[in-house]
VEXDRENSE-235619 format. One line per field, with one value per residue (C-alpha): residue in one letter; x, y, z. Coordinates in pm, whole numbers, padded with zeros to 5 digits, always signed. Example, Ala and Ser with C-alpha at 12.3 -4.5 7.8 and 13.67 -1.06 7.14 Angstrom:
<recs>
code = [a s] .
X = [+01230 +01367] .
Y = [-00450 -00106] .
Z = [+00780 +00714] .
</recs>
This chain:
<recs>
code = [m r f y e k l y k q m l l l g m n q q k l a r k s l v s d s e v s r i l a g k s q p g l e n a f k l s r a v g v s l d y l a d e t l e e d p t l v p e a p p a e e r e v l d l a r e l g s r q s r q v l e t a l l l g h k e s m r r l l g v g t d t k q p p g e p g e p s p i a p s g v g r v a p t] .
X = [-00194 -00100 +00147 -00124 -00309 -00002 +00089 -00261 -00250 +00077 -00052 -00351 -00124 +00082 -00225 -00117 -00340 -00254 -00119 +00105 +00242 +00313 +00494 +00697 +00791 +00846 +00631 +00359 +00016 -00130 +00108 +00028 -00345 -00308 -00098 -00342 -00631 -00453 -00443 -00068 +00240 +00514 +00851 +01149 +01258 +00908 +00834 +01157 +01054 +00707 +00848 +01073 +00801 +00588 +00872 +00873 +01098 +01049 +01049 +00742 +00547 +00642 +00616 +00250 +00338 +00472 +00221 +00470 +00774 +01059 +01305 +01106 +01238 +00943 +00886 +01010 +00720 +00681 +00862 +00554 +00468 +00830 +00800 +00489 +00660 +00959 +00738 +00552 +00877 +00990 +00667 +00664 +00411 +00174 +00137 +00130 -00147 -00352 -00310 -00426 -00712 -00840 -00808 -00996 -01267 -01306 -01226 -00952 -01133 -01238 -00903 -00724 -00971 -00919 -00548 -00499 -00767 -00964 -01300 -01250 -01155 -00878 -00640 -00700 -00908 -01215 -01139 -00872 -00498 -00408 -00777 -00926 -01122 -01494 -01520 -01247 -01263 -01078 -00704 -00735 -00713 -00544 -00360 -00013 +00008 +00167] .
Y = [-01625 -01768 -01627 -01473 -01327 -01155 -01038 -00897 -00725 -00551 -00449 -00280 -00105 +00031 +00113 -00125 -00318 -00628 -00461 -00235 -00532 -00722 -00421 -00347 -00705 -00803 -01101 -01160 -01043 -01376 -01534 -01259 -01323 -01698 -01627 -01381 -01615 -01887 -02114 -02119 -02089 -01881 -02025 -01899 -01635 -01488 -01506 -01304 -01054 -01014 -00965 -00695 -00527 -00494 -00418 -00725 -01020 -01344 -01519 -01323 -01402 -01763 -01857 -01904 -01885 -01525 -01260 -00973 -00922 -00984 -00780 -00452 -00221 -00066 +00298 +00523 +00707 +01078 +01310 +01395 +01031 +00963 +01246 +01096 +00754 +00899 +01074 +00746 +00551 +00824 +00800 +00435 +00190 +00156 +00516 +00603 +00347 +00491 +00854 +00759 +00533 +00832 +01074 +00832 +00791 +01166 +01285 +01532 +01848 +01748 +01587 +01897 +02112 +01890 +01864 +02245 +02321 +02546 +02632 +02453 +02570 +02328 +02132 +01816 +01562 +01425 +01200 +01213 +01181 +00821 +00723 +00631 +00885 +00817 +00869 +00629 +00247 +00059 +00121 +00422 +00774 +00709 +01001 +00951 +01041 +01368] .
Z = [-01051 -01379 -01631 -01858 -01568 -01433 -01786 -01841 -01497 -01585 -01919 -01738 -01497 -01782 -01998 -02276 -02500 -02689 -02998 -02802 -02608 -02927 -03078 -02762 -02703 -03071 -03012 -03277 -03216 -03273 -03020 -02755 -02820 -02756 -02437 -02301 -02373 -02163 -02470 -02501 -02276 -02427 -02502 -02293 -02540 -02584 -02206 -02151 -02422 -02265 -01919 -02033 -02220 -01912 -01675 -01446 -01396 -01580 -01234 -01133 -01445 -01460 -01083 -00985 -00615 -00638 -00568 -00624 -00822 -00590 -00803 -00773 -00506 -00311 -00387 -00105 +00081 +00012 +00250 +00450 +00507 +00615 +00865 +01003 +01020 +01198 +01455 +01515 +01574 +01810 +02007 +02007 +01836 +02128 +02192 +01818 +01772 +02068 +01925 +01582 +01692 +01921 +01629 +01410 +01672 +01726 +01381 +01281 +01377 +01726 +01791 +01713 +01909 +02214 +02167 +02143 +02394 +02169 +02304 +02637 +02990 +03010 +02787 +02994 +02807 +02997 +03284 +03551 +03460 +03383 +03342 +03010 +02823 +02835 +02462 +02361 +02340 +02605 +02588 +02364 +02478 +02805 +02953 +03101 +03467 +03534] .
</recs>
């Protein structure tokens, strides 16, 4: 992406229009207009002001090979998401993937019903222990031998 495209994208994310950007960056409205139209490349001073105004690094705006600002720290996931990630790590990636794919296939309600054994005679999913479930794709829904 080019400088003006990245600048425009950041403006949209921040809910800014051209006039607000000009005011916040102290770059003239006409210069901002030319830059956003791709008709002009800003000088170093104006490029720096514009990058500050939209909260990204000048490196990100100026380097066409960068798709994301390398200086931005990724936002930490919410507590509930961290808890799920911790459980997935504890279970292991292969098993976590199998559980999630099976839940996706069955849907939340049916997955919980089967997991808790509600409305069934047994808590054991269909099939023999260690055999794949007939409702799950190959490799999904396998039950560990007991």
